[in-house]
GUMI-634200 format. One record per residue (C-alpha): x, z, y; residue number from 0. Coordinates in pm, 1 decimal, decimal comma. Example, Ala and Ser with C-alpha at 12.3 -4.5 7.8 and 13.67 -1.06 7.14 Angstrom:
+----------+----------+----------+--------+
|       xx |       zz |       yy | tortor |
+----------+----------+----------+--------+
|   1230,0 |    780,0 |   -450,0 |      0 |
|   1367,0 |    714,0 |   -106,0 |      1 |
+----------+----------+----------+--------+
This chain:
+----------+----------+----------+--------+
|       xx |       zz |       yy | tortor |
+----------+----------+----------+--------+
|     26,9 |     -0,7 |      4,0 |      0 |
|     98,9 |   -107,6 |    310,0 |      1 |
|     50,2 |    209,4 |    616,3 |      2 |
|    105,3 |    131,5 |    967,7 |      3 |
|     34,8 |    435,8 |   1251,7 |      4 |
|   -300,5 |    431,7 |   1402,1 |      5 |
|   -387,0 |    366,2 |   1772,3 |      6 |
|   -250,3 |    513,2 |   2001,4 |      7 |
|     14,9 |    762,8 |   1899,7 |      8 |
|    246,0 |    938,2 |   2128,5 |      9 |
|    596,9 |   1112,9 |   2010,8 |     10 |
|    706,4 |   1344,6 |   2254,1 |     11 |
|   1085,0 |   1540,7 |   2197,4 |     12 |
|   1100,2 |   1872,5 |   2323,8 |     13 |
|   1411,4 |   2130,6 |   2283,2 |     14 |
|   1287,6 |   2257,9 |   1929,9 |     15 |
|   1194,3 |   1910,9 |   1772,7 |     16 |
|    981,0 |   1561,0 |   1759,1 |     17 |
|    627,8 |   1604,4 |   1762,1 |     18 |
|    376,6 |   1355,3 |   1653,3 |     19 |
|     47,4 |   1371,6 |   1827,1 |     20 |
|   -328,8 |   1099,2 |   1907,2 |     21 |
|   -647,9 |   1124,2 |   2073,3 |     22 |
|   -801,7 |   1101,7 |   1743,7 |     23 |
|   -633,0 |   1416,3 |   1602,5 |     24 |
|   -628,7 |   1729,9 |   1746,9 |     25 |
|   -282,6 |   1897,6 |   1764,6 |     26 |
|     15,4 |   1789,4 |   1719,8 |     27 |
|    288,5 |   1742,6 |   1409,6 |     28 |
|    612,6 |   1834,5 |   1413,6 |     29 |
|    835,9 |   1556,6 |   1247,5 |     30 |
|   1183,0 |   1527,9 |   1138,7 |     31 |
|   1381,1 |   1237,1 |   1373,5 |     32 |
|   1481,4 |    993,2 |   1072,6 |     33 |
|   1081,3 |    958,3 |   1016,9 |     34 |
|    997,9 |    928,8 |   1390,4 |     35 |
|   1288,8 |    640,3 |   1430,5 |     36 |
|   1129,0 |    478,4 |   1105,0 |     37 |
|    757,8 |    467,9 |   1266,0 |     38 |
|    843,2 |    344,2 |   1527,2 |     39 |
|   1096,4 |     90,2 |   1418,4 |     40 |
|    849,2 |    -97,3 |   1221,2 |     41 |
|    559,4 |   -179,5 |   1407,5 |     42 |
|    415,9 |   -393,7 |   1119,7 |     43 |
|    383,0 |   -125,4 |    891,5 |     44 |
|    556,3 |     20,9 |    589,9 |     45 |
|    508,7 |    -87,1 |    246,5 |     46 |
|    521,9 |    256,0 |     44,4 |     47 |
|    529,8 |     50,0 |   -320,5 |     48 |
|    890,3 |   -112,6 |   -181,8 |     49 |
|   1022,2 |    218,4 |   -126,2 |     50 |
|   1344,7 |    324,2 |   -385,4 |     51 |
|   1372,2 |    635,9 |   -538,4 |     52 |
|   1608,5 |    765,0 |   -284,6 |     53 |
|   1323,2 |    747,0 |    -25,0 |     54 |
|   1146,8 |   1008,3 |   -243,5 |     55 |
|   1128,8 |   1283,5 |    106,3 |     56 |
|   1018,3 |    963,1 |    304,0 |     57 |
|    734,4 |    866,6 |     40,5 |     58 |
|    614,0 |   1230,8 |     79,4 |     59 |
|    608,7 |   1246,5 |    466,0 |     60 |
|    412,8 |    907,9 |    471,5 |     61 |
|    188,1 |   1055,4 |    212,5 |     62 |
|    143,6 |   1354,7 |    452,0 |     63 |
|    114,6 |   1163,8 |    763,1 |     64 |
|   -183,4 |    939,9 |    547,8 |     65 |
|   -337,1 |   1209,9 |    498,2 |     66 |
|   -367,9 |   1407,4 |    817,5 |     67 |
|   -462,8 |   1044,8 |    996,6 |     68 |
|   -162,8 |    989,1 |   1166,0 |     69 |
|   -116,2 |    675,9 |    920,6 |     70 |
|   -401,4 |    387,9 |    818,0 |     71 |
|   -419,0 |    100,0 |    574,8 |     72 |
|   -263,2 |   -266,1 |    743,3 |     73 |
|   -559,0 |   -448,6 |    775,8 |     74 |
|   -824,1 |   -106,8 |    809,8 |     75 |
|  -1060,6 |   -173,3 |   1083,2 |     76 |
|  -1065,4 |    193,3 |   1137,4 |     77 |
|   -826,0 |    380,5 |   1419,5 |     78 |
|   -778,0 |     55,9 |   1607,3 |     79 |
|   -813,8 |    -19,2 |   2002,7 |     80 |
|   -975,7 |    239,7 |   2211,1 |     81 |
|  -1328,5 |    357,6 |   2266,3 |     82 |
|  -1486,6 |    357,5 |   2614,6 |     83 |
|  -1414,9 |    469,7 |   2876,5 |     84 |
|  -1063,1 |    499,7 |   2775,0 |     85 |
|  -1043,2 |    103,2 |   2729,4 |     86 |
|  -1046,3 |     87,5 |   3061,2 |     87 |
|   -905,2 |    483,3 |   3210,9 |     88 |
|   -561,6 |    398,8 |   2900,2 |     89 |
|   -482,0 |    569,8 |   2608,8 |     90 |
|   -252,3 |    823,0 |   2893,7 |     91 |
|   -578,6 |    983,9 |   3005,7 |     92 |
|   -751,0 |   1015,8 |   2670,2 |     93 |
|   -450,3 |   1211,5 |   2557,7 |     94 |
|   -473,3 |   1484,8 |   2819,7 |     95 |
|   -859,2 |   1492,6 |   2764,5 |     96 |
|   -846,7 |   1590,0 |   2462,8 |     97 |
|   -520,3 |   1763,8 |   2450,5 |     98 |
|   -644,2 |   2054,8 |   2687,8 |     99 |
|  -1025,9 |   2065,5 |   2527,0 |    100 |
|  -1124,9 |   2431,0 |   2340,3 |    101 |
|   -769,8 |   2599,9 |   2519,8 |    102 |
|   -785,0 |   2934,9 |   2464,1 |    103 |
|   -824,7 |   3094,9 |   2809,9 |    104 |
|   -437,3 |   3315,2 |   2726,5 |    105 |
|   -175,7 |   3123,2 |   2533,7 |    106 |
|   -206,8 |   3282,8 |   2194,7 |    107 |
|   -461,5 |   3339,9 |   2008,4 |    108 |
|   -309,7 |   3711,6 |   1880,0 |    109 |
|   -279,5 |   3812,1 |   2259,9 |    110 |
|   -560,4 |   4010,0 |   2394,6 |    111 |
|   -618,2 |   4082,5 |   2795,5 |    112 |
|   -411,5 |   4362,4 |   2816,2 |    113 |
|   -137,8 |   4141,4 |   2719,0 |    114 |
|   -208,7 |   3875,4 |   2911,0 |    115 |
|   -186,4 |   4073,0 |   3222,4 |    116 |
|    109,7 |   4300,7 |   3127,7 |    117 |
|    320,7 |   3957,7 |   3077,4 |    118 |
|    182,3 |   3841,1 |   3435,0 |    119 |
|    422,4 |   4118,8 |   3607,2 |    120 |
|    675,2 |   3985,5 |   3469,8 |    121 |
|    740,0 |   3698,2 |   3660,5 |    122 |
|    712,3 |   3687,7 |   4034,5 |    123 |
|    372,5 |   3643,5 |   4177,9 |    124 |
|    336,8 |   3342,4 |   4391,0 |    125 |
|    273,1 |   3425,6 |   4782,3 |    126 |
|    -69,9 |   3295,5 |   4851,9 |    127 |
|     27,7 |   3108,1 |   5149,2 |    128 |
|    353,0 |   2892,0 |   5165,3 |    129 |
|    661,9 |   3130,8 |   5307,2 |    130 |
|    700,2 |   3046,9 |   5688,0 |    131 |
|    971,4 |   3035,7 |   5872,2 |    132 |
|   1037,0 |   3361,5 |   6089,2 |    133 |
|   1217,3 |   3148,5 |   6381,5 |    134 |
|    987,2 |   2901,8 |   6342,4 |    135 |
|    701,1 |   2765,4 |   6605,0 |    136 |
|    344,1 |   2758,3 |   6537,5 |    137 |
|     39,7 |   2566,0 |   6763,1 |    138 |
|   -220,6 |   2882,5 |   6750,8 |    139 |
|   -593,0 |   2743,3 |   6715,3 |    140 |
|   -852,5 |   2886,2 |   6862,7 |    141 |
|  -1015,2 |   3157,1 |   6681,3 |    142 |
|  -1362,5 |   3144,2 |   6830,3 |    143 |
|  -1582,9 |   2931,1 |   6616,1 |    144 |
|  -1739,4 |   2631,9 |   6718,6 |    145 |
|  -2137,2 |   2611,4 |   6728,9 |    146 |
|  -2325,3 |   2479,3 |   6403,4 |    147 |
|  -2670,2 |   2428,2 |   6507,2 |    148 |
|  -2769,6 |   2241,9 |   6223,9 |    149 |
|  -3001,1 |   2396,9 |   5924,5 |    150 |
|  -2840,5 |   2410,7 |   5599,8 |    151 |
|  -3115,8 |   2144,0 |   5460,7 |    152 |
|  -3009,7 |   1926,9 |   5799,8 |    153 |
|  -2692,7 |   1982,1 |   5627,2 |    154 |
|  -2729,7 |   1845,1 |   5269,8 |    155 |
|  -2992,6 |   1550,1 |   5389,4 |    156 |
|  -2730,3 |   1439,9 |   5673,2 |    157 |
|  -2387,0 |   1506,6 |   5456,3 |    158 |
|  -2268,1 |   1122,9 |   5370,9 |    159 |
|  -1895,2 |    927,7 |   5425,3 |    160 |
|  -1828,1 |    776,2 |   5746,6 |    161 |
|  -1620,8 |    501,4 |   5757,8 |    162 |
|  -1657,2 |    421,0 |   6114,8 |    163 |
|  -1556,9 |    585,3 |   6421,1 |    164 |
|  -1611,7 |    576,8 |   6803,3 |    165 |
|  -1230,1 |    623,7 |   6836,9 |    166 |
|  -1344,8 |    959,3 |   7074,7 |    167 |
|  -1123,7 |   1262,3 |   7059,3 |    168 |
|  -1214,7 |   1520,8 |   6834,7 |    169 |
|  -1323,1 |   1828,9 |   7042,3 |    170 |
|  -1007,2 |   2101,2 |   6991,1 |    171 |
|  -1306,0 |   2396,0 |   6872,9 |    172 |
|  -1437,1 |   2182,1 |   6656,1 |    173 |
|  -1096,7 |   2072,4 |   6508,3 |    174 |
|   -946,5 |   2416,4 |   6478,0 |    175 |
|  -1315,1 |   2529,8 |   6333,7 |    176 |
|  -1325,2 |   2280,8 |   6031,9 |    177 |
|   -989,9 |   2416,9 |   5959,0 |    178 |
|  -1054,3 |   2753,7 |   5923,5 |    179 |
|  -1337,5 |   2706,7 |   5708,0 |    180 |
|  -1196,4 |   2451,7 |   5496,4 |    181 |
|   -886,1 |   2583,2 |   5441,9 |    182 |
|   -818,2 |   2914,1 |   5618,1 |    183 |
|   -924,3 |   3243,0 |   5477,6 |    184 |
|  -1254,7 |   3448,1 |   5559,6 |    185 |
|  -1194,6 |   3822,5 |   5402,5 |    186 |
|   -947,7 |   3907,5 |   5206,9 |    187 |
|   -963,4 |   4159,5 |   4869,7 |    188 |
|   -711,1 |   4397,5 |   4680,9 |    189 |
|   -739,0 |   4254,6 |   4329,8 |    190 |
|   -508,1 |   4519,9 |   4140,6 |    191 |
|   -254,7 |   4352,9 |   3924,9 |    192 |
|   -326,1 |   4043,7 |   4056,6 |    193 |
|   -280,6 |   4130,3 |   4440,2 |    194 |
|   -459,3 |   4086,9 |   4780,1 |    195 |
|   -632,1 |   3784,3 |   4709,1 |    196 |
|   -811,9 |   3529,1 |   4984,8 |    197 |
|  -1124,7 |   3440,2 |   4992,5 |    198 |
|  -1217,9 |   3127,7 |   5127,7 |    199 |
|  -1569,2 |   2920,3 |   5168,4 |    200 |
|  -1485,8 |   2692,4 |   4881,4 |    201 |
|  -1454,3 |   2831,0 |   4537,9 |    202 |
|  -1107,1 |   2876,8 |   4352,5 |    203 |
|  -1043,6 |   2982,4 |   4020,6 |    204 |
|   -912,4 |   3355,0 |   4027,0 |    205 |
|   -909,4 |   3308,2 |   4396,4 |    206 |
|   -640,7 |   3092,3 |   4333,8 |    207 |
|   -699,5 |   2904,9 |   4597,6 |    208 |
|   -353,7 |   2664,6 |   4583,5 |    209 |
|   -448,4 |   2368,0 |   4818,7 |    210 |
|   -260,8 |   2293,3 |   5072,8 |    211 |
|   -356,7 |   2083,5 |   5423,9 |    212 |
|   -159,6 |   1876,5 |   5650,5 |    213 |
|   -321,2 |   1755,9 |   5864,8 |    214 |
|   -195,6 |   1428,3 |   6044,5 |    215 |
|   -343,9 |   1491,3 |   6413,7 |    216 |
|   -410,6 |   1116,8 |   6586,6 |    217 |
|   -685,7 |   1203,2 |   6868,1 |    218 |
|   -717,5 |   1567,5 |   6908,9 |    219 |
|   -812,0 |   1748,5 |   7245,6 |    220 |
|   -504,0 |   1949,0 |   7308,9 |    221 |
|   -293,2 |   1848,3 |   7013,4 |    222 |
|    -29,6 |   1628,3 |   7035,6 |    223 |
|     -5,0 |   1338,0 |   6724,1 |    224 |
|    204,8 |   1403,7 |   6447,6 |    225 |
|    209,8 |   1573,8 |   6070,5 |    226 |
|    132,2 |   1913,4 |   6041,1 |    227 |
|     85,8 |   2212,9 |   5797,2 |    228 |
|   -228,7 |   2384,0 |   5855,0 |    229 |
|   -115,2 |   2798,9 |   5808,8 |    230 |
|   -456,7 |   2959,7 |   5796,3 |    231 |
|   -321,5 |   3341,6 |   5752,2 |    232 |
|   -209,3 |   3253,9 |   6181,0 |    233 |
|   -460,0 |   2981,3 |   6242,7 |    234 |
|   -242,0 |   2730,0 |   6348,2 |    235 |
|      9,6 |   2421,2 |   6296,3 |    236 |
|    321,1 |   2400,4 |   6208,2 |    237 |
|    482,5 |   2096,3 |   6285,8 |    238 |
|    635,7 |   1868,0 |   6003,7 |    239 |
|    679,9 |   1524,0 |   6108,9 |    240 |
|    627,7 |   1320,1 |   6456,2 |    241 |
|    316,6 |   1053,3 |   6466,5 |    242 |
|    174,8 |    779,2 |   6225,0 |    243 |
|     74,3 |    467,4 |   6307,7 |    244 |
|   -274,8 |    422,3 |   6164,5 |    245 |
|   -139,1 |     88,3 |   6038,7 |    246 |
|     88,7 |    298,1 |   5800,7 |    247 |
|   -205,6 |    535,6 |   5759,7 |    248 |
|   -390,5 |    268,9 |   5628,8 |    249 |
|   -172,6 |    141,9 |   5430,3 |    250 |
|   -122,1 |    492,8 |   5259,8 |    251 |
|   -505,8 |    443,1 |   5146,2 |    252 |
|   -517,3 |    134,1 |   5027,4 |    253 |
|   -668,3 |    -68,8 |   5392,1 |    254 |
|   -949,9 |    136,0 |   5341,3 |    255 |
|  -1073,9 |    162,6 |   5672,3 |    256 |
|  -1096,5 |    546,4 |   5726,5 |    257 |
|   -814,1 |    577,0 |   5966,1 |    258 |
|   -910,1 |    300,6 |   6218,1 |    259 |
|  -1029,4 |    494,0 |   6485,5 |    260 |
|  -1046,6 |    882,7 |   6299,0 |    261 |
|   -962,2 |   1115,7 |   6495,3 |    262 |
|   -742,6 |   1323,8 |   6220,6 |    263 |
|   -680,6 |   1339,4 |   5853,9 |    264 |
|   -599,2 |   1601,2 |   5641,7 |    265 |
|   -368,5 |   1509,1 |   5322,4 |    266 |
|   -407,4 |   1796,5 |   5075,8 |    267 |
|   -145,5 |   1859,3 |   4819,3 |    268 |
|   -176,3 |   2159,7 |   4539,3 |    269 |
|    119,8 |   2409,6 |   4537,7 |    270 |
|    112,1 |   2481,5 |   4152,0 |    271 |
|    260,8 |   2767,9 |   4075,2 |    272 |
|     40,8 |   2944,2 |   4253,2 |    273 |
|   -241,1 |   2850,1 |   3954,2 |    274 |
|     -5,3 |   2852,0 |   3644,8 |    275 |
|    141,6 |   3216,8 |   3716,9 |    276 |
|   -234,0 |   3325,8 |   3657,0 |    277 |
|   -356,7 |   3066,1 |   3411,8 |    278 |
|    -27,3 |   2947,9 |   3169,4 |    279 |
|   -231,3 |   2677,2 |   2943,4 |    280 |
|   -264,1 |   2330,8 |   3027,2 |    281 |
|   -646,3 |   2313,1 |   3079,9 |    282 |
|   -570,1 |   2463,9 |   3472,9 |    283 |
|   -496,8 |   2129,6 |   3585,8 |    284 |
|   -838,0 |   2049,0 |   3562,6 |    285 |
|   -939,1 |   2326,1 |   3717,8 |    286 |
|   -709,0 |   2271,5 |   4017,9 |    287 |
|   -893,4 |   1935,8 |   4038,9 |    288 |
|  -1172,6 |   2088,8 |   4035,4 |    289 |
|  -1075,7 |   2337,8 |   4323,0 |    290 |
|   -991,1 |   2041,0 |   4544,1 |    291 |
|  -1326,4 |   1925,7 |   4500,7 |    292 |
|  -1476,2 |   2225,9 |   4606,3 |    293 |
|  -1244,2 |   2209,7 |   4893,5 |    294 |
|  -1305,4 |   1866,5 |   4991,2 |    295 |
|  -1706,5 |   1931,3 |   4989,4 |    296 |
|  -1668,3 |   2178,9 |   5218,1 |    297 |
|  -1492,1 |   1963,8 |   5460,3 |    298 |
|  -1739,8 |   1723,5 |   5460,0 |    299 |
|  -2026,8 |   1969,6 |   5521,3 |    300 |
|  -1872,1 |   2156,8 |   5794,5 |    301 |
|  -1809,7 |   1806,3 |   5969,6 |    302 |
|  -2158,6 |   1774,7 |   5952,8 |    303 |
|  -2260,0 |   2092,2 |   6082,5 |    304 |
|  -2040,0 |   2065,2 |   6395,3 |    305 |
|  -2146,7 |   1766,9 |   6451,9 |    306 |
|  -1868,1 |   1481,1 |   6316,1 |    307 |
|  -1812,6 |   1278,6 |   6032,0 |    308 |
|  -1593,9 |   1264,4 |   5765,1 |    309 |
|  -1467,0 |   1071,3 |   5451,7 |    310 |
|  -1294,1 |   1145,0 |   5198,9 |    311 |
|  -1085,2 |    966,4 |   4904,2 |    312 |
|   -868,0 |   1009,7 |   4564,8 |    313 |
|   -730,9 |    622,7 |   4626,4 |    314 |
|   -333,8 |    684,1 |   4817,8 |    315 |
|     -4,4 |    626,7 |   4699,8 |    316 |
|    109,1 |    937,2 |   4557,3 |    317 |
|    481,4 |    926,4 |   4609,0 |    318 |
|    455,9 |    712,6 |   4934,5 |    319 |
|    234,4 |   1034,5 |   5094,6 |    320 |
|    419,9 |   1309,1 |   4926,7 |    321 |
|    740,7 |   1139,7 |   5095,3 |    322 |
|    561,4 |   1082,4 |   5382,8 |    323 |
|    510,0 |   1521,2 |   5386,3 |    324 |
|    832,7 |   1602,0 |   5271,4 |    325 |
|    749,7 |   1715,3 |   4973,3 |    326 |
|    972,1 |   1660,7 |   4666,7 |    327 |
|    948,1 |   1947,4 |   4391,9 |    328 |
|    754,3 |   1888,4 |   4094,8 |    329 |
|    561,2 |   2218,4 |   4168,1 |    330 |
|    357,4 |   2063,4 |   4489,0 |    331 |
|    242,7 |   1719,8 |   4435,6 |    332 |
|    -60,5 |   1574,5 |   4667,8 |    333 |
|   -423,6 |   1558,0 |   4532,4 |    334 |
|   -676,2 |   1433,0 |   4789,2 |    335 |
|   -694,1 |   1247,3 |   5166,2 |    336 |
|   -984,9 |   1348,5 |   5415,9 |    337 |
|  -1038,2 |   1219,1 |   5751,6 |    338 |
|  -1241,1 |   1299,9 |   6043,2 |    339 |
|  -1403,7 |   1182,1 |   6360,3 |    340 |
|  -1630,8 |   1067,0 |   6537,8 |    341 |
|  -1892,8 |    880,7 |   6416,4 |    342 |
|  -2124,7 |    561,3 |   6475,1 |    343 |
|  -2429,4 |    628,4 |   6338,4 |    344 |
|  -2713,0 |    414,4 |   6321,4 |    345 |
|  -3051,0 |    454,9 |   6510,2 |    346 |
|  -3154,5 |    672,0 |   6258,2 |    347 |
|  -2879,6 |    908,9 |   6249,0 |    348 |
|  -2743,0 |    698,5 |   5908,5 |    349 |
|  -2393,2 |    581,8 |   5871,5 |    350 |
|  -2392,8 |    217,6 |   6060,5 |    351 |
|  -2276,3 |     41,0 |   5698,1 |    352 |
|  -2570,0 |    207,6 |   5597,8 |    353 |
|  -2865,7 |    -60,9 |   5454,5 |    354 |
|  -3212,2 |     77,6 |   5341,1 |    355 |
|  -3346,9 |    -96,3 |   5049,7 |    356 |
|  -3637,9 |   -373,2 |   5169,1 |    357 |
|  -3759,8 |   -488,2 |   4868,3 |    358 |
|  -3835,3 |   -357,5 |   4530,1 |    359 |
|  -3543,9 |   -318,2 |   4274,0 |    360 |
|  -3502,3 |   -143,2 |   3962,4 |    361 |
|  -3443,6 |    196,3 |   3935,5 |    362 |
+----------+----------+----------+--------+
């Protein structure tokens, strides 16, 4: 019988050995490097009946891999091709999805919550915000919160993506208020061994709040154009870069038109060690992405309440954005883009690009 690897499979080499895994099979399997070498060098399959007596160990390994489902007979229809939606999103996305399913809260099945909490004290607890240069300068923003006359129902019904802005300046009080509610702490709590935690308007697993905000100012009253990091503790802006042409911001976001007349934008990053210190399992990466979604929704809805318009997008050029922001450590990476300005509305209050259906359609 001639056997081949199922599709897809992944080989990973770590300090303790070589591992084989597939999104079709739960878990991963340690294999001898020589077996991995043979499997990867014979894409057309291995004829098990042609193996010599000296290949007894290889035959046993192949039989075990066949039993576990990693090998399939050549010509069989099973385990070939990617099912939807992974045929569009790719094998790596499917592997990630499968690898974090059913992840336990603590790292080991034998480890209870008490042991888990004690293990946290073995490592230094990450700061709630990025370290501040004591000699650095900061532009302090107003702490007086701008009024929000809309009802909560109005905010829910008027929240829309705005791609068209008037180009007018964003008022300073509204700018500062949006940053405070979107990214700043509103209260603090003493969580014992977990330390003092921030309570923000957006939900975050374990109040880790790993999202950092880099503000690209284009046209805001009283603030010079440039790139700043928002400091929520001090309610201010720390300069990190010079003014950026709108054309470059459009390039970074695939020319979606958001930045053409916007007042400012926010590039969010994940300061991921703030999350991984407490949640030491791979599912935490999924939680991290959920968290920035909460942040984006608060940003978008608060913009509406302040009479502004916002657009949010995950379509951006990661490497170039991170280079622009001056971040390069593996533990901090870009996660989202938010844009805000004075919206251009149609007569019904909707964005000018929105069209109301004028004929019956099949829902």
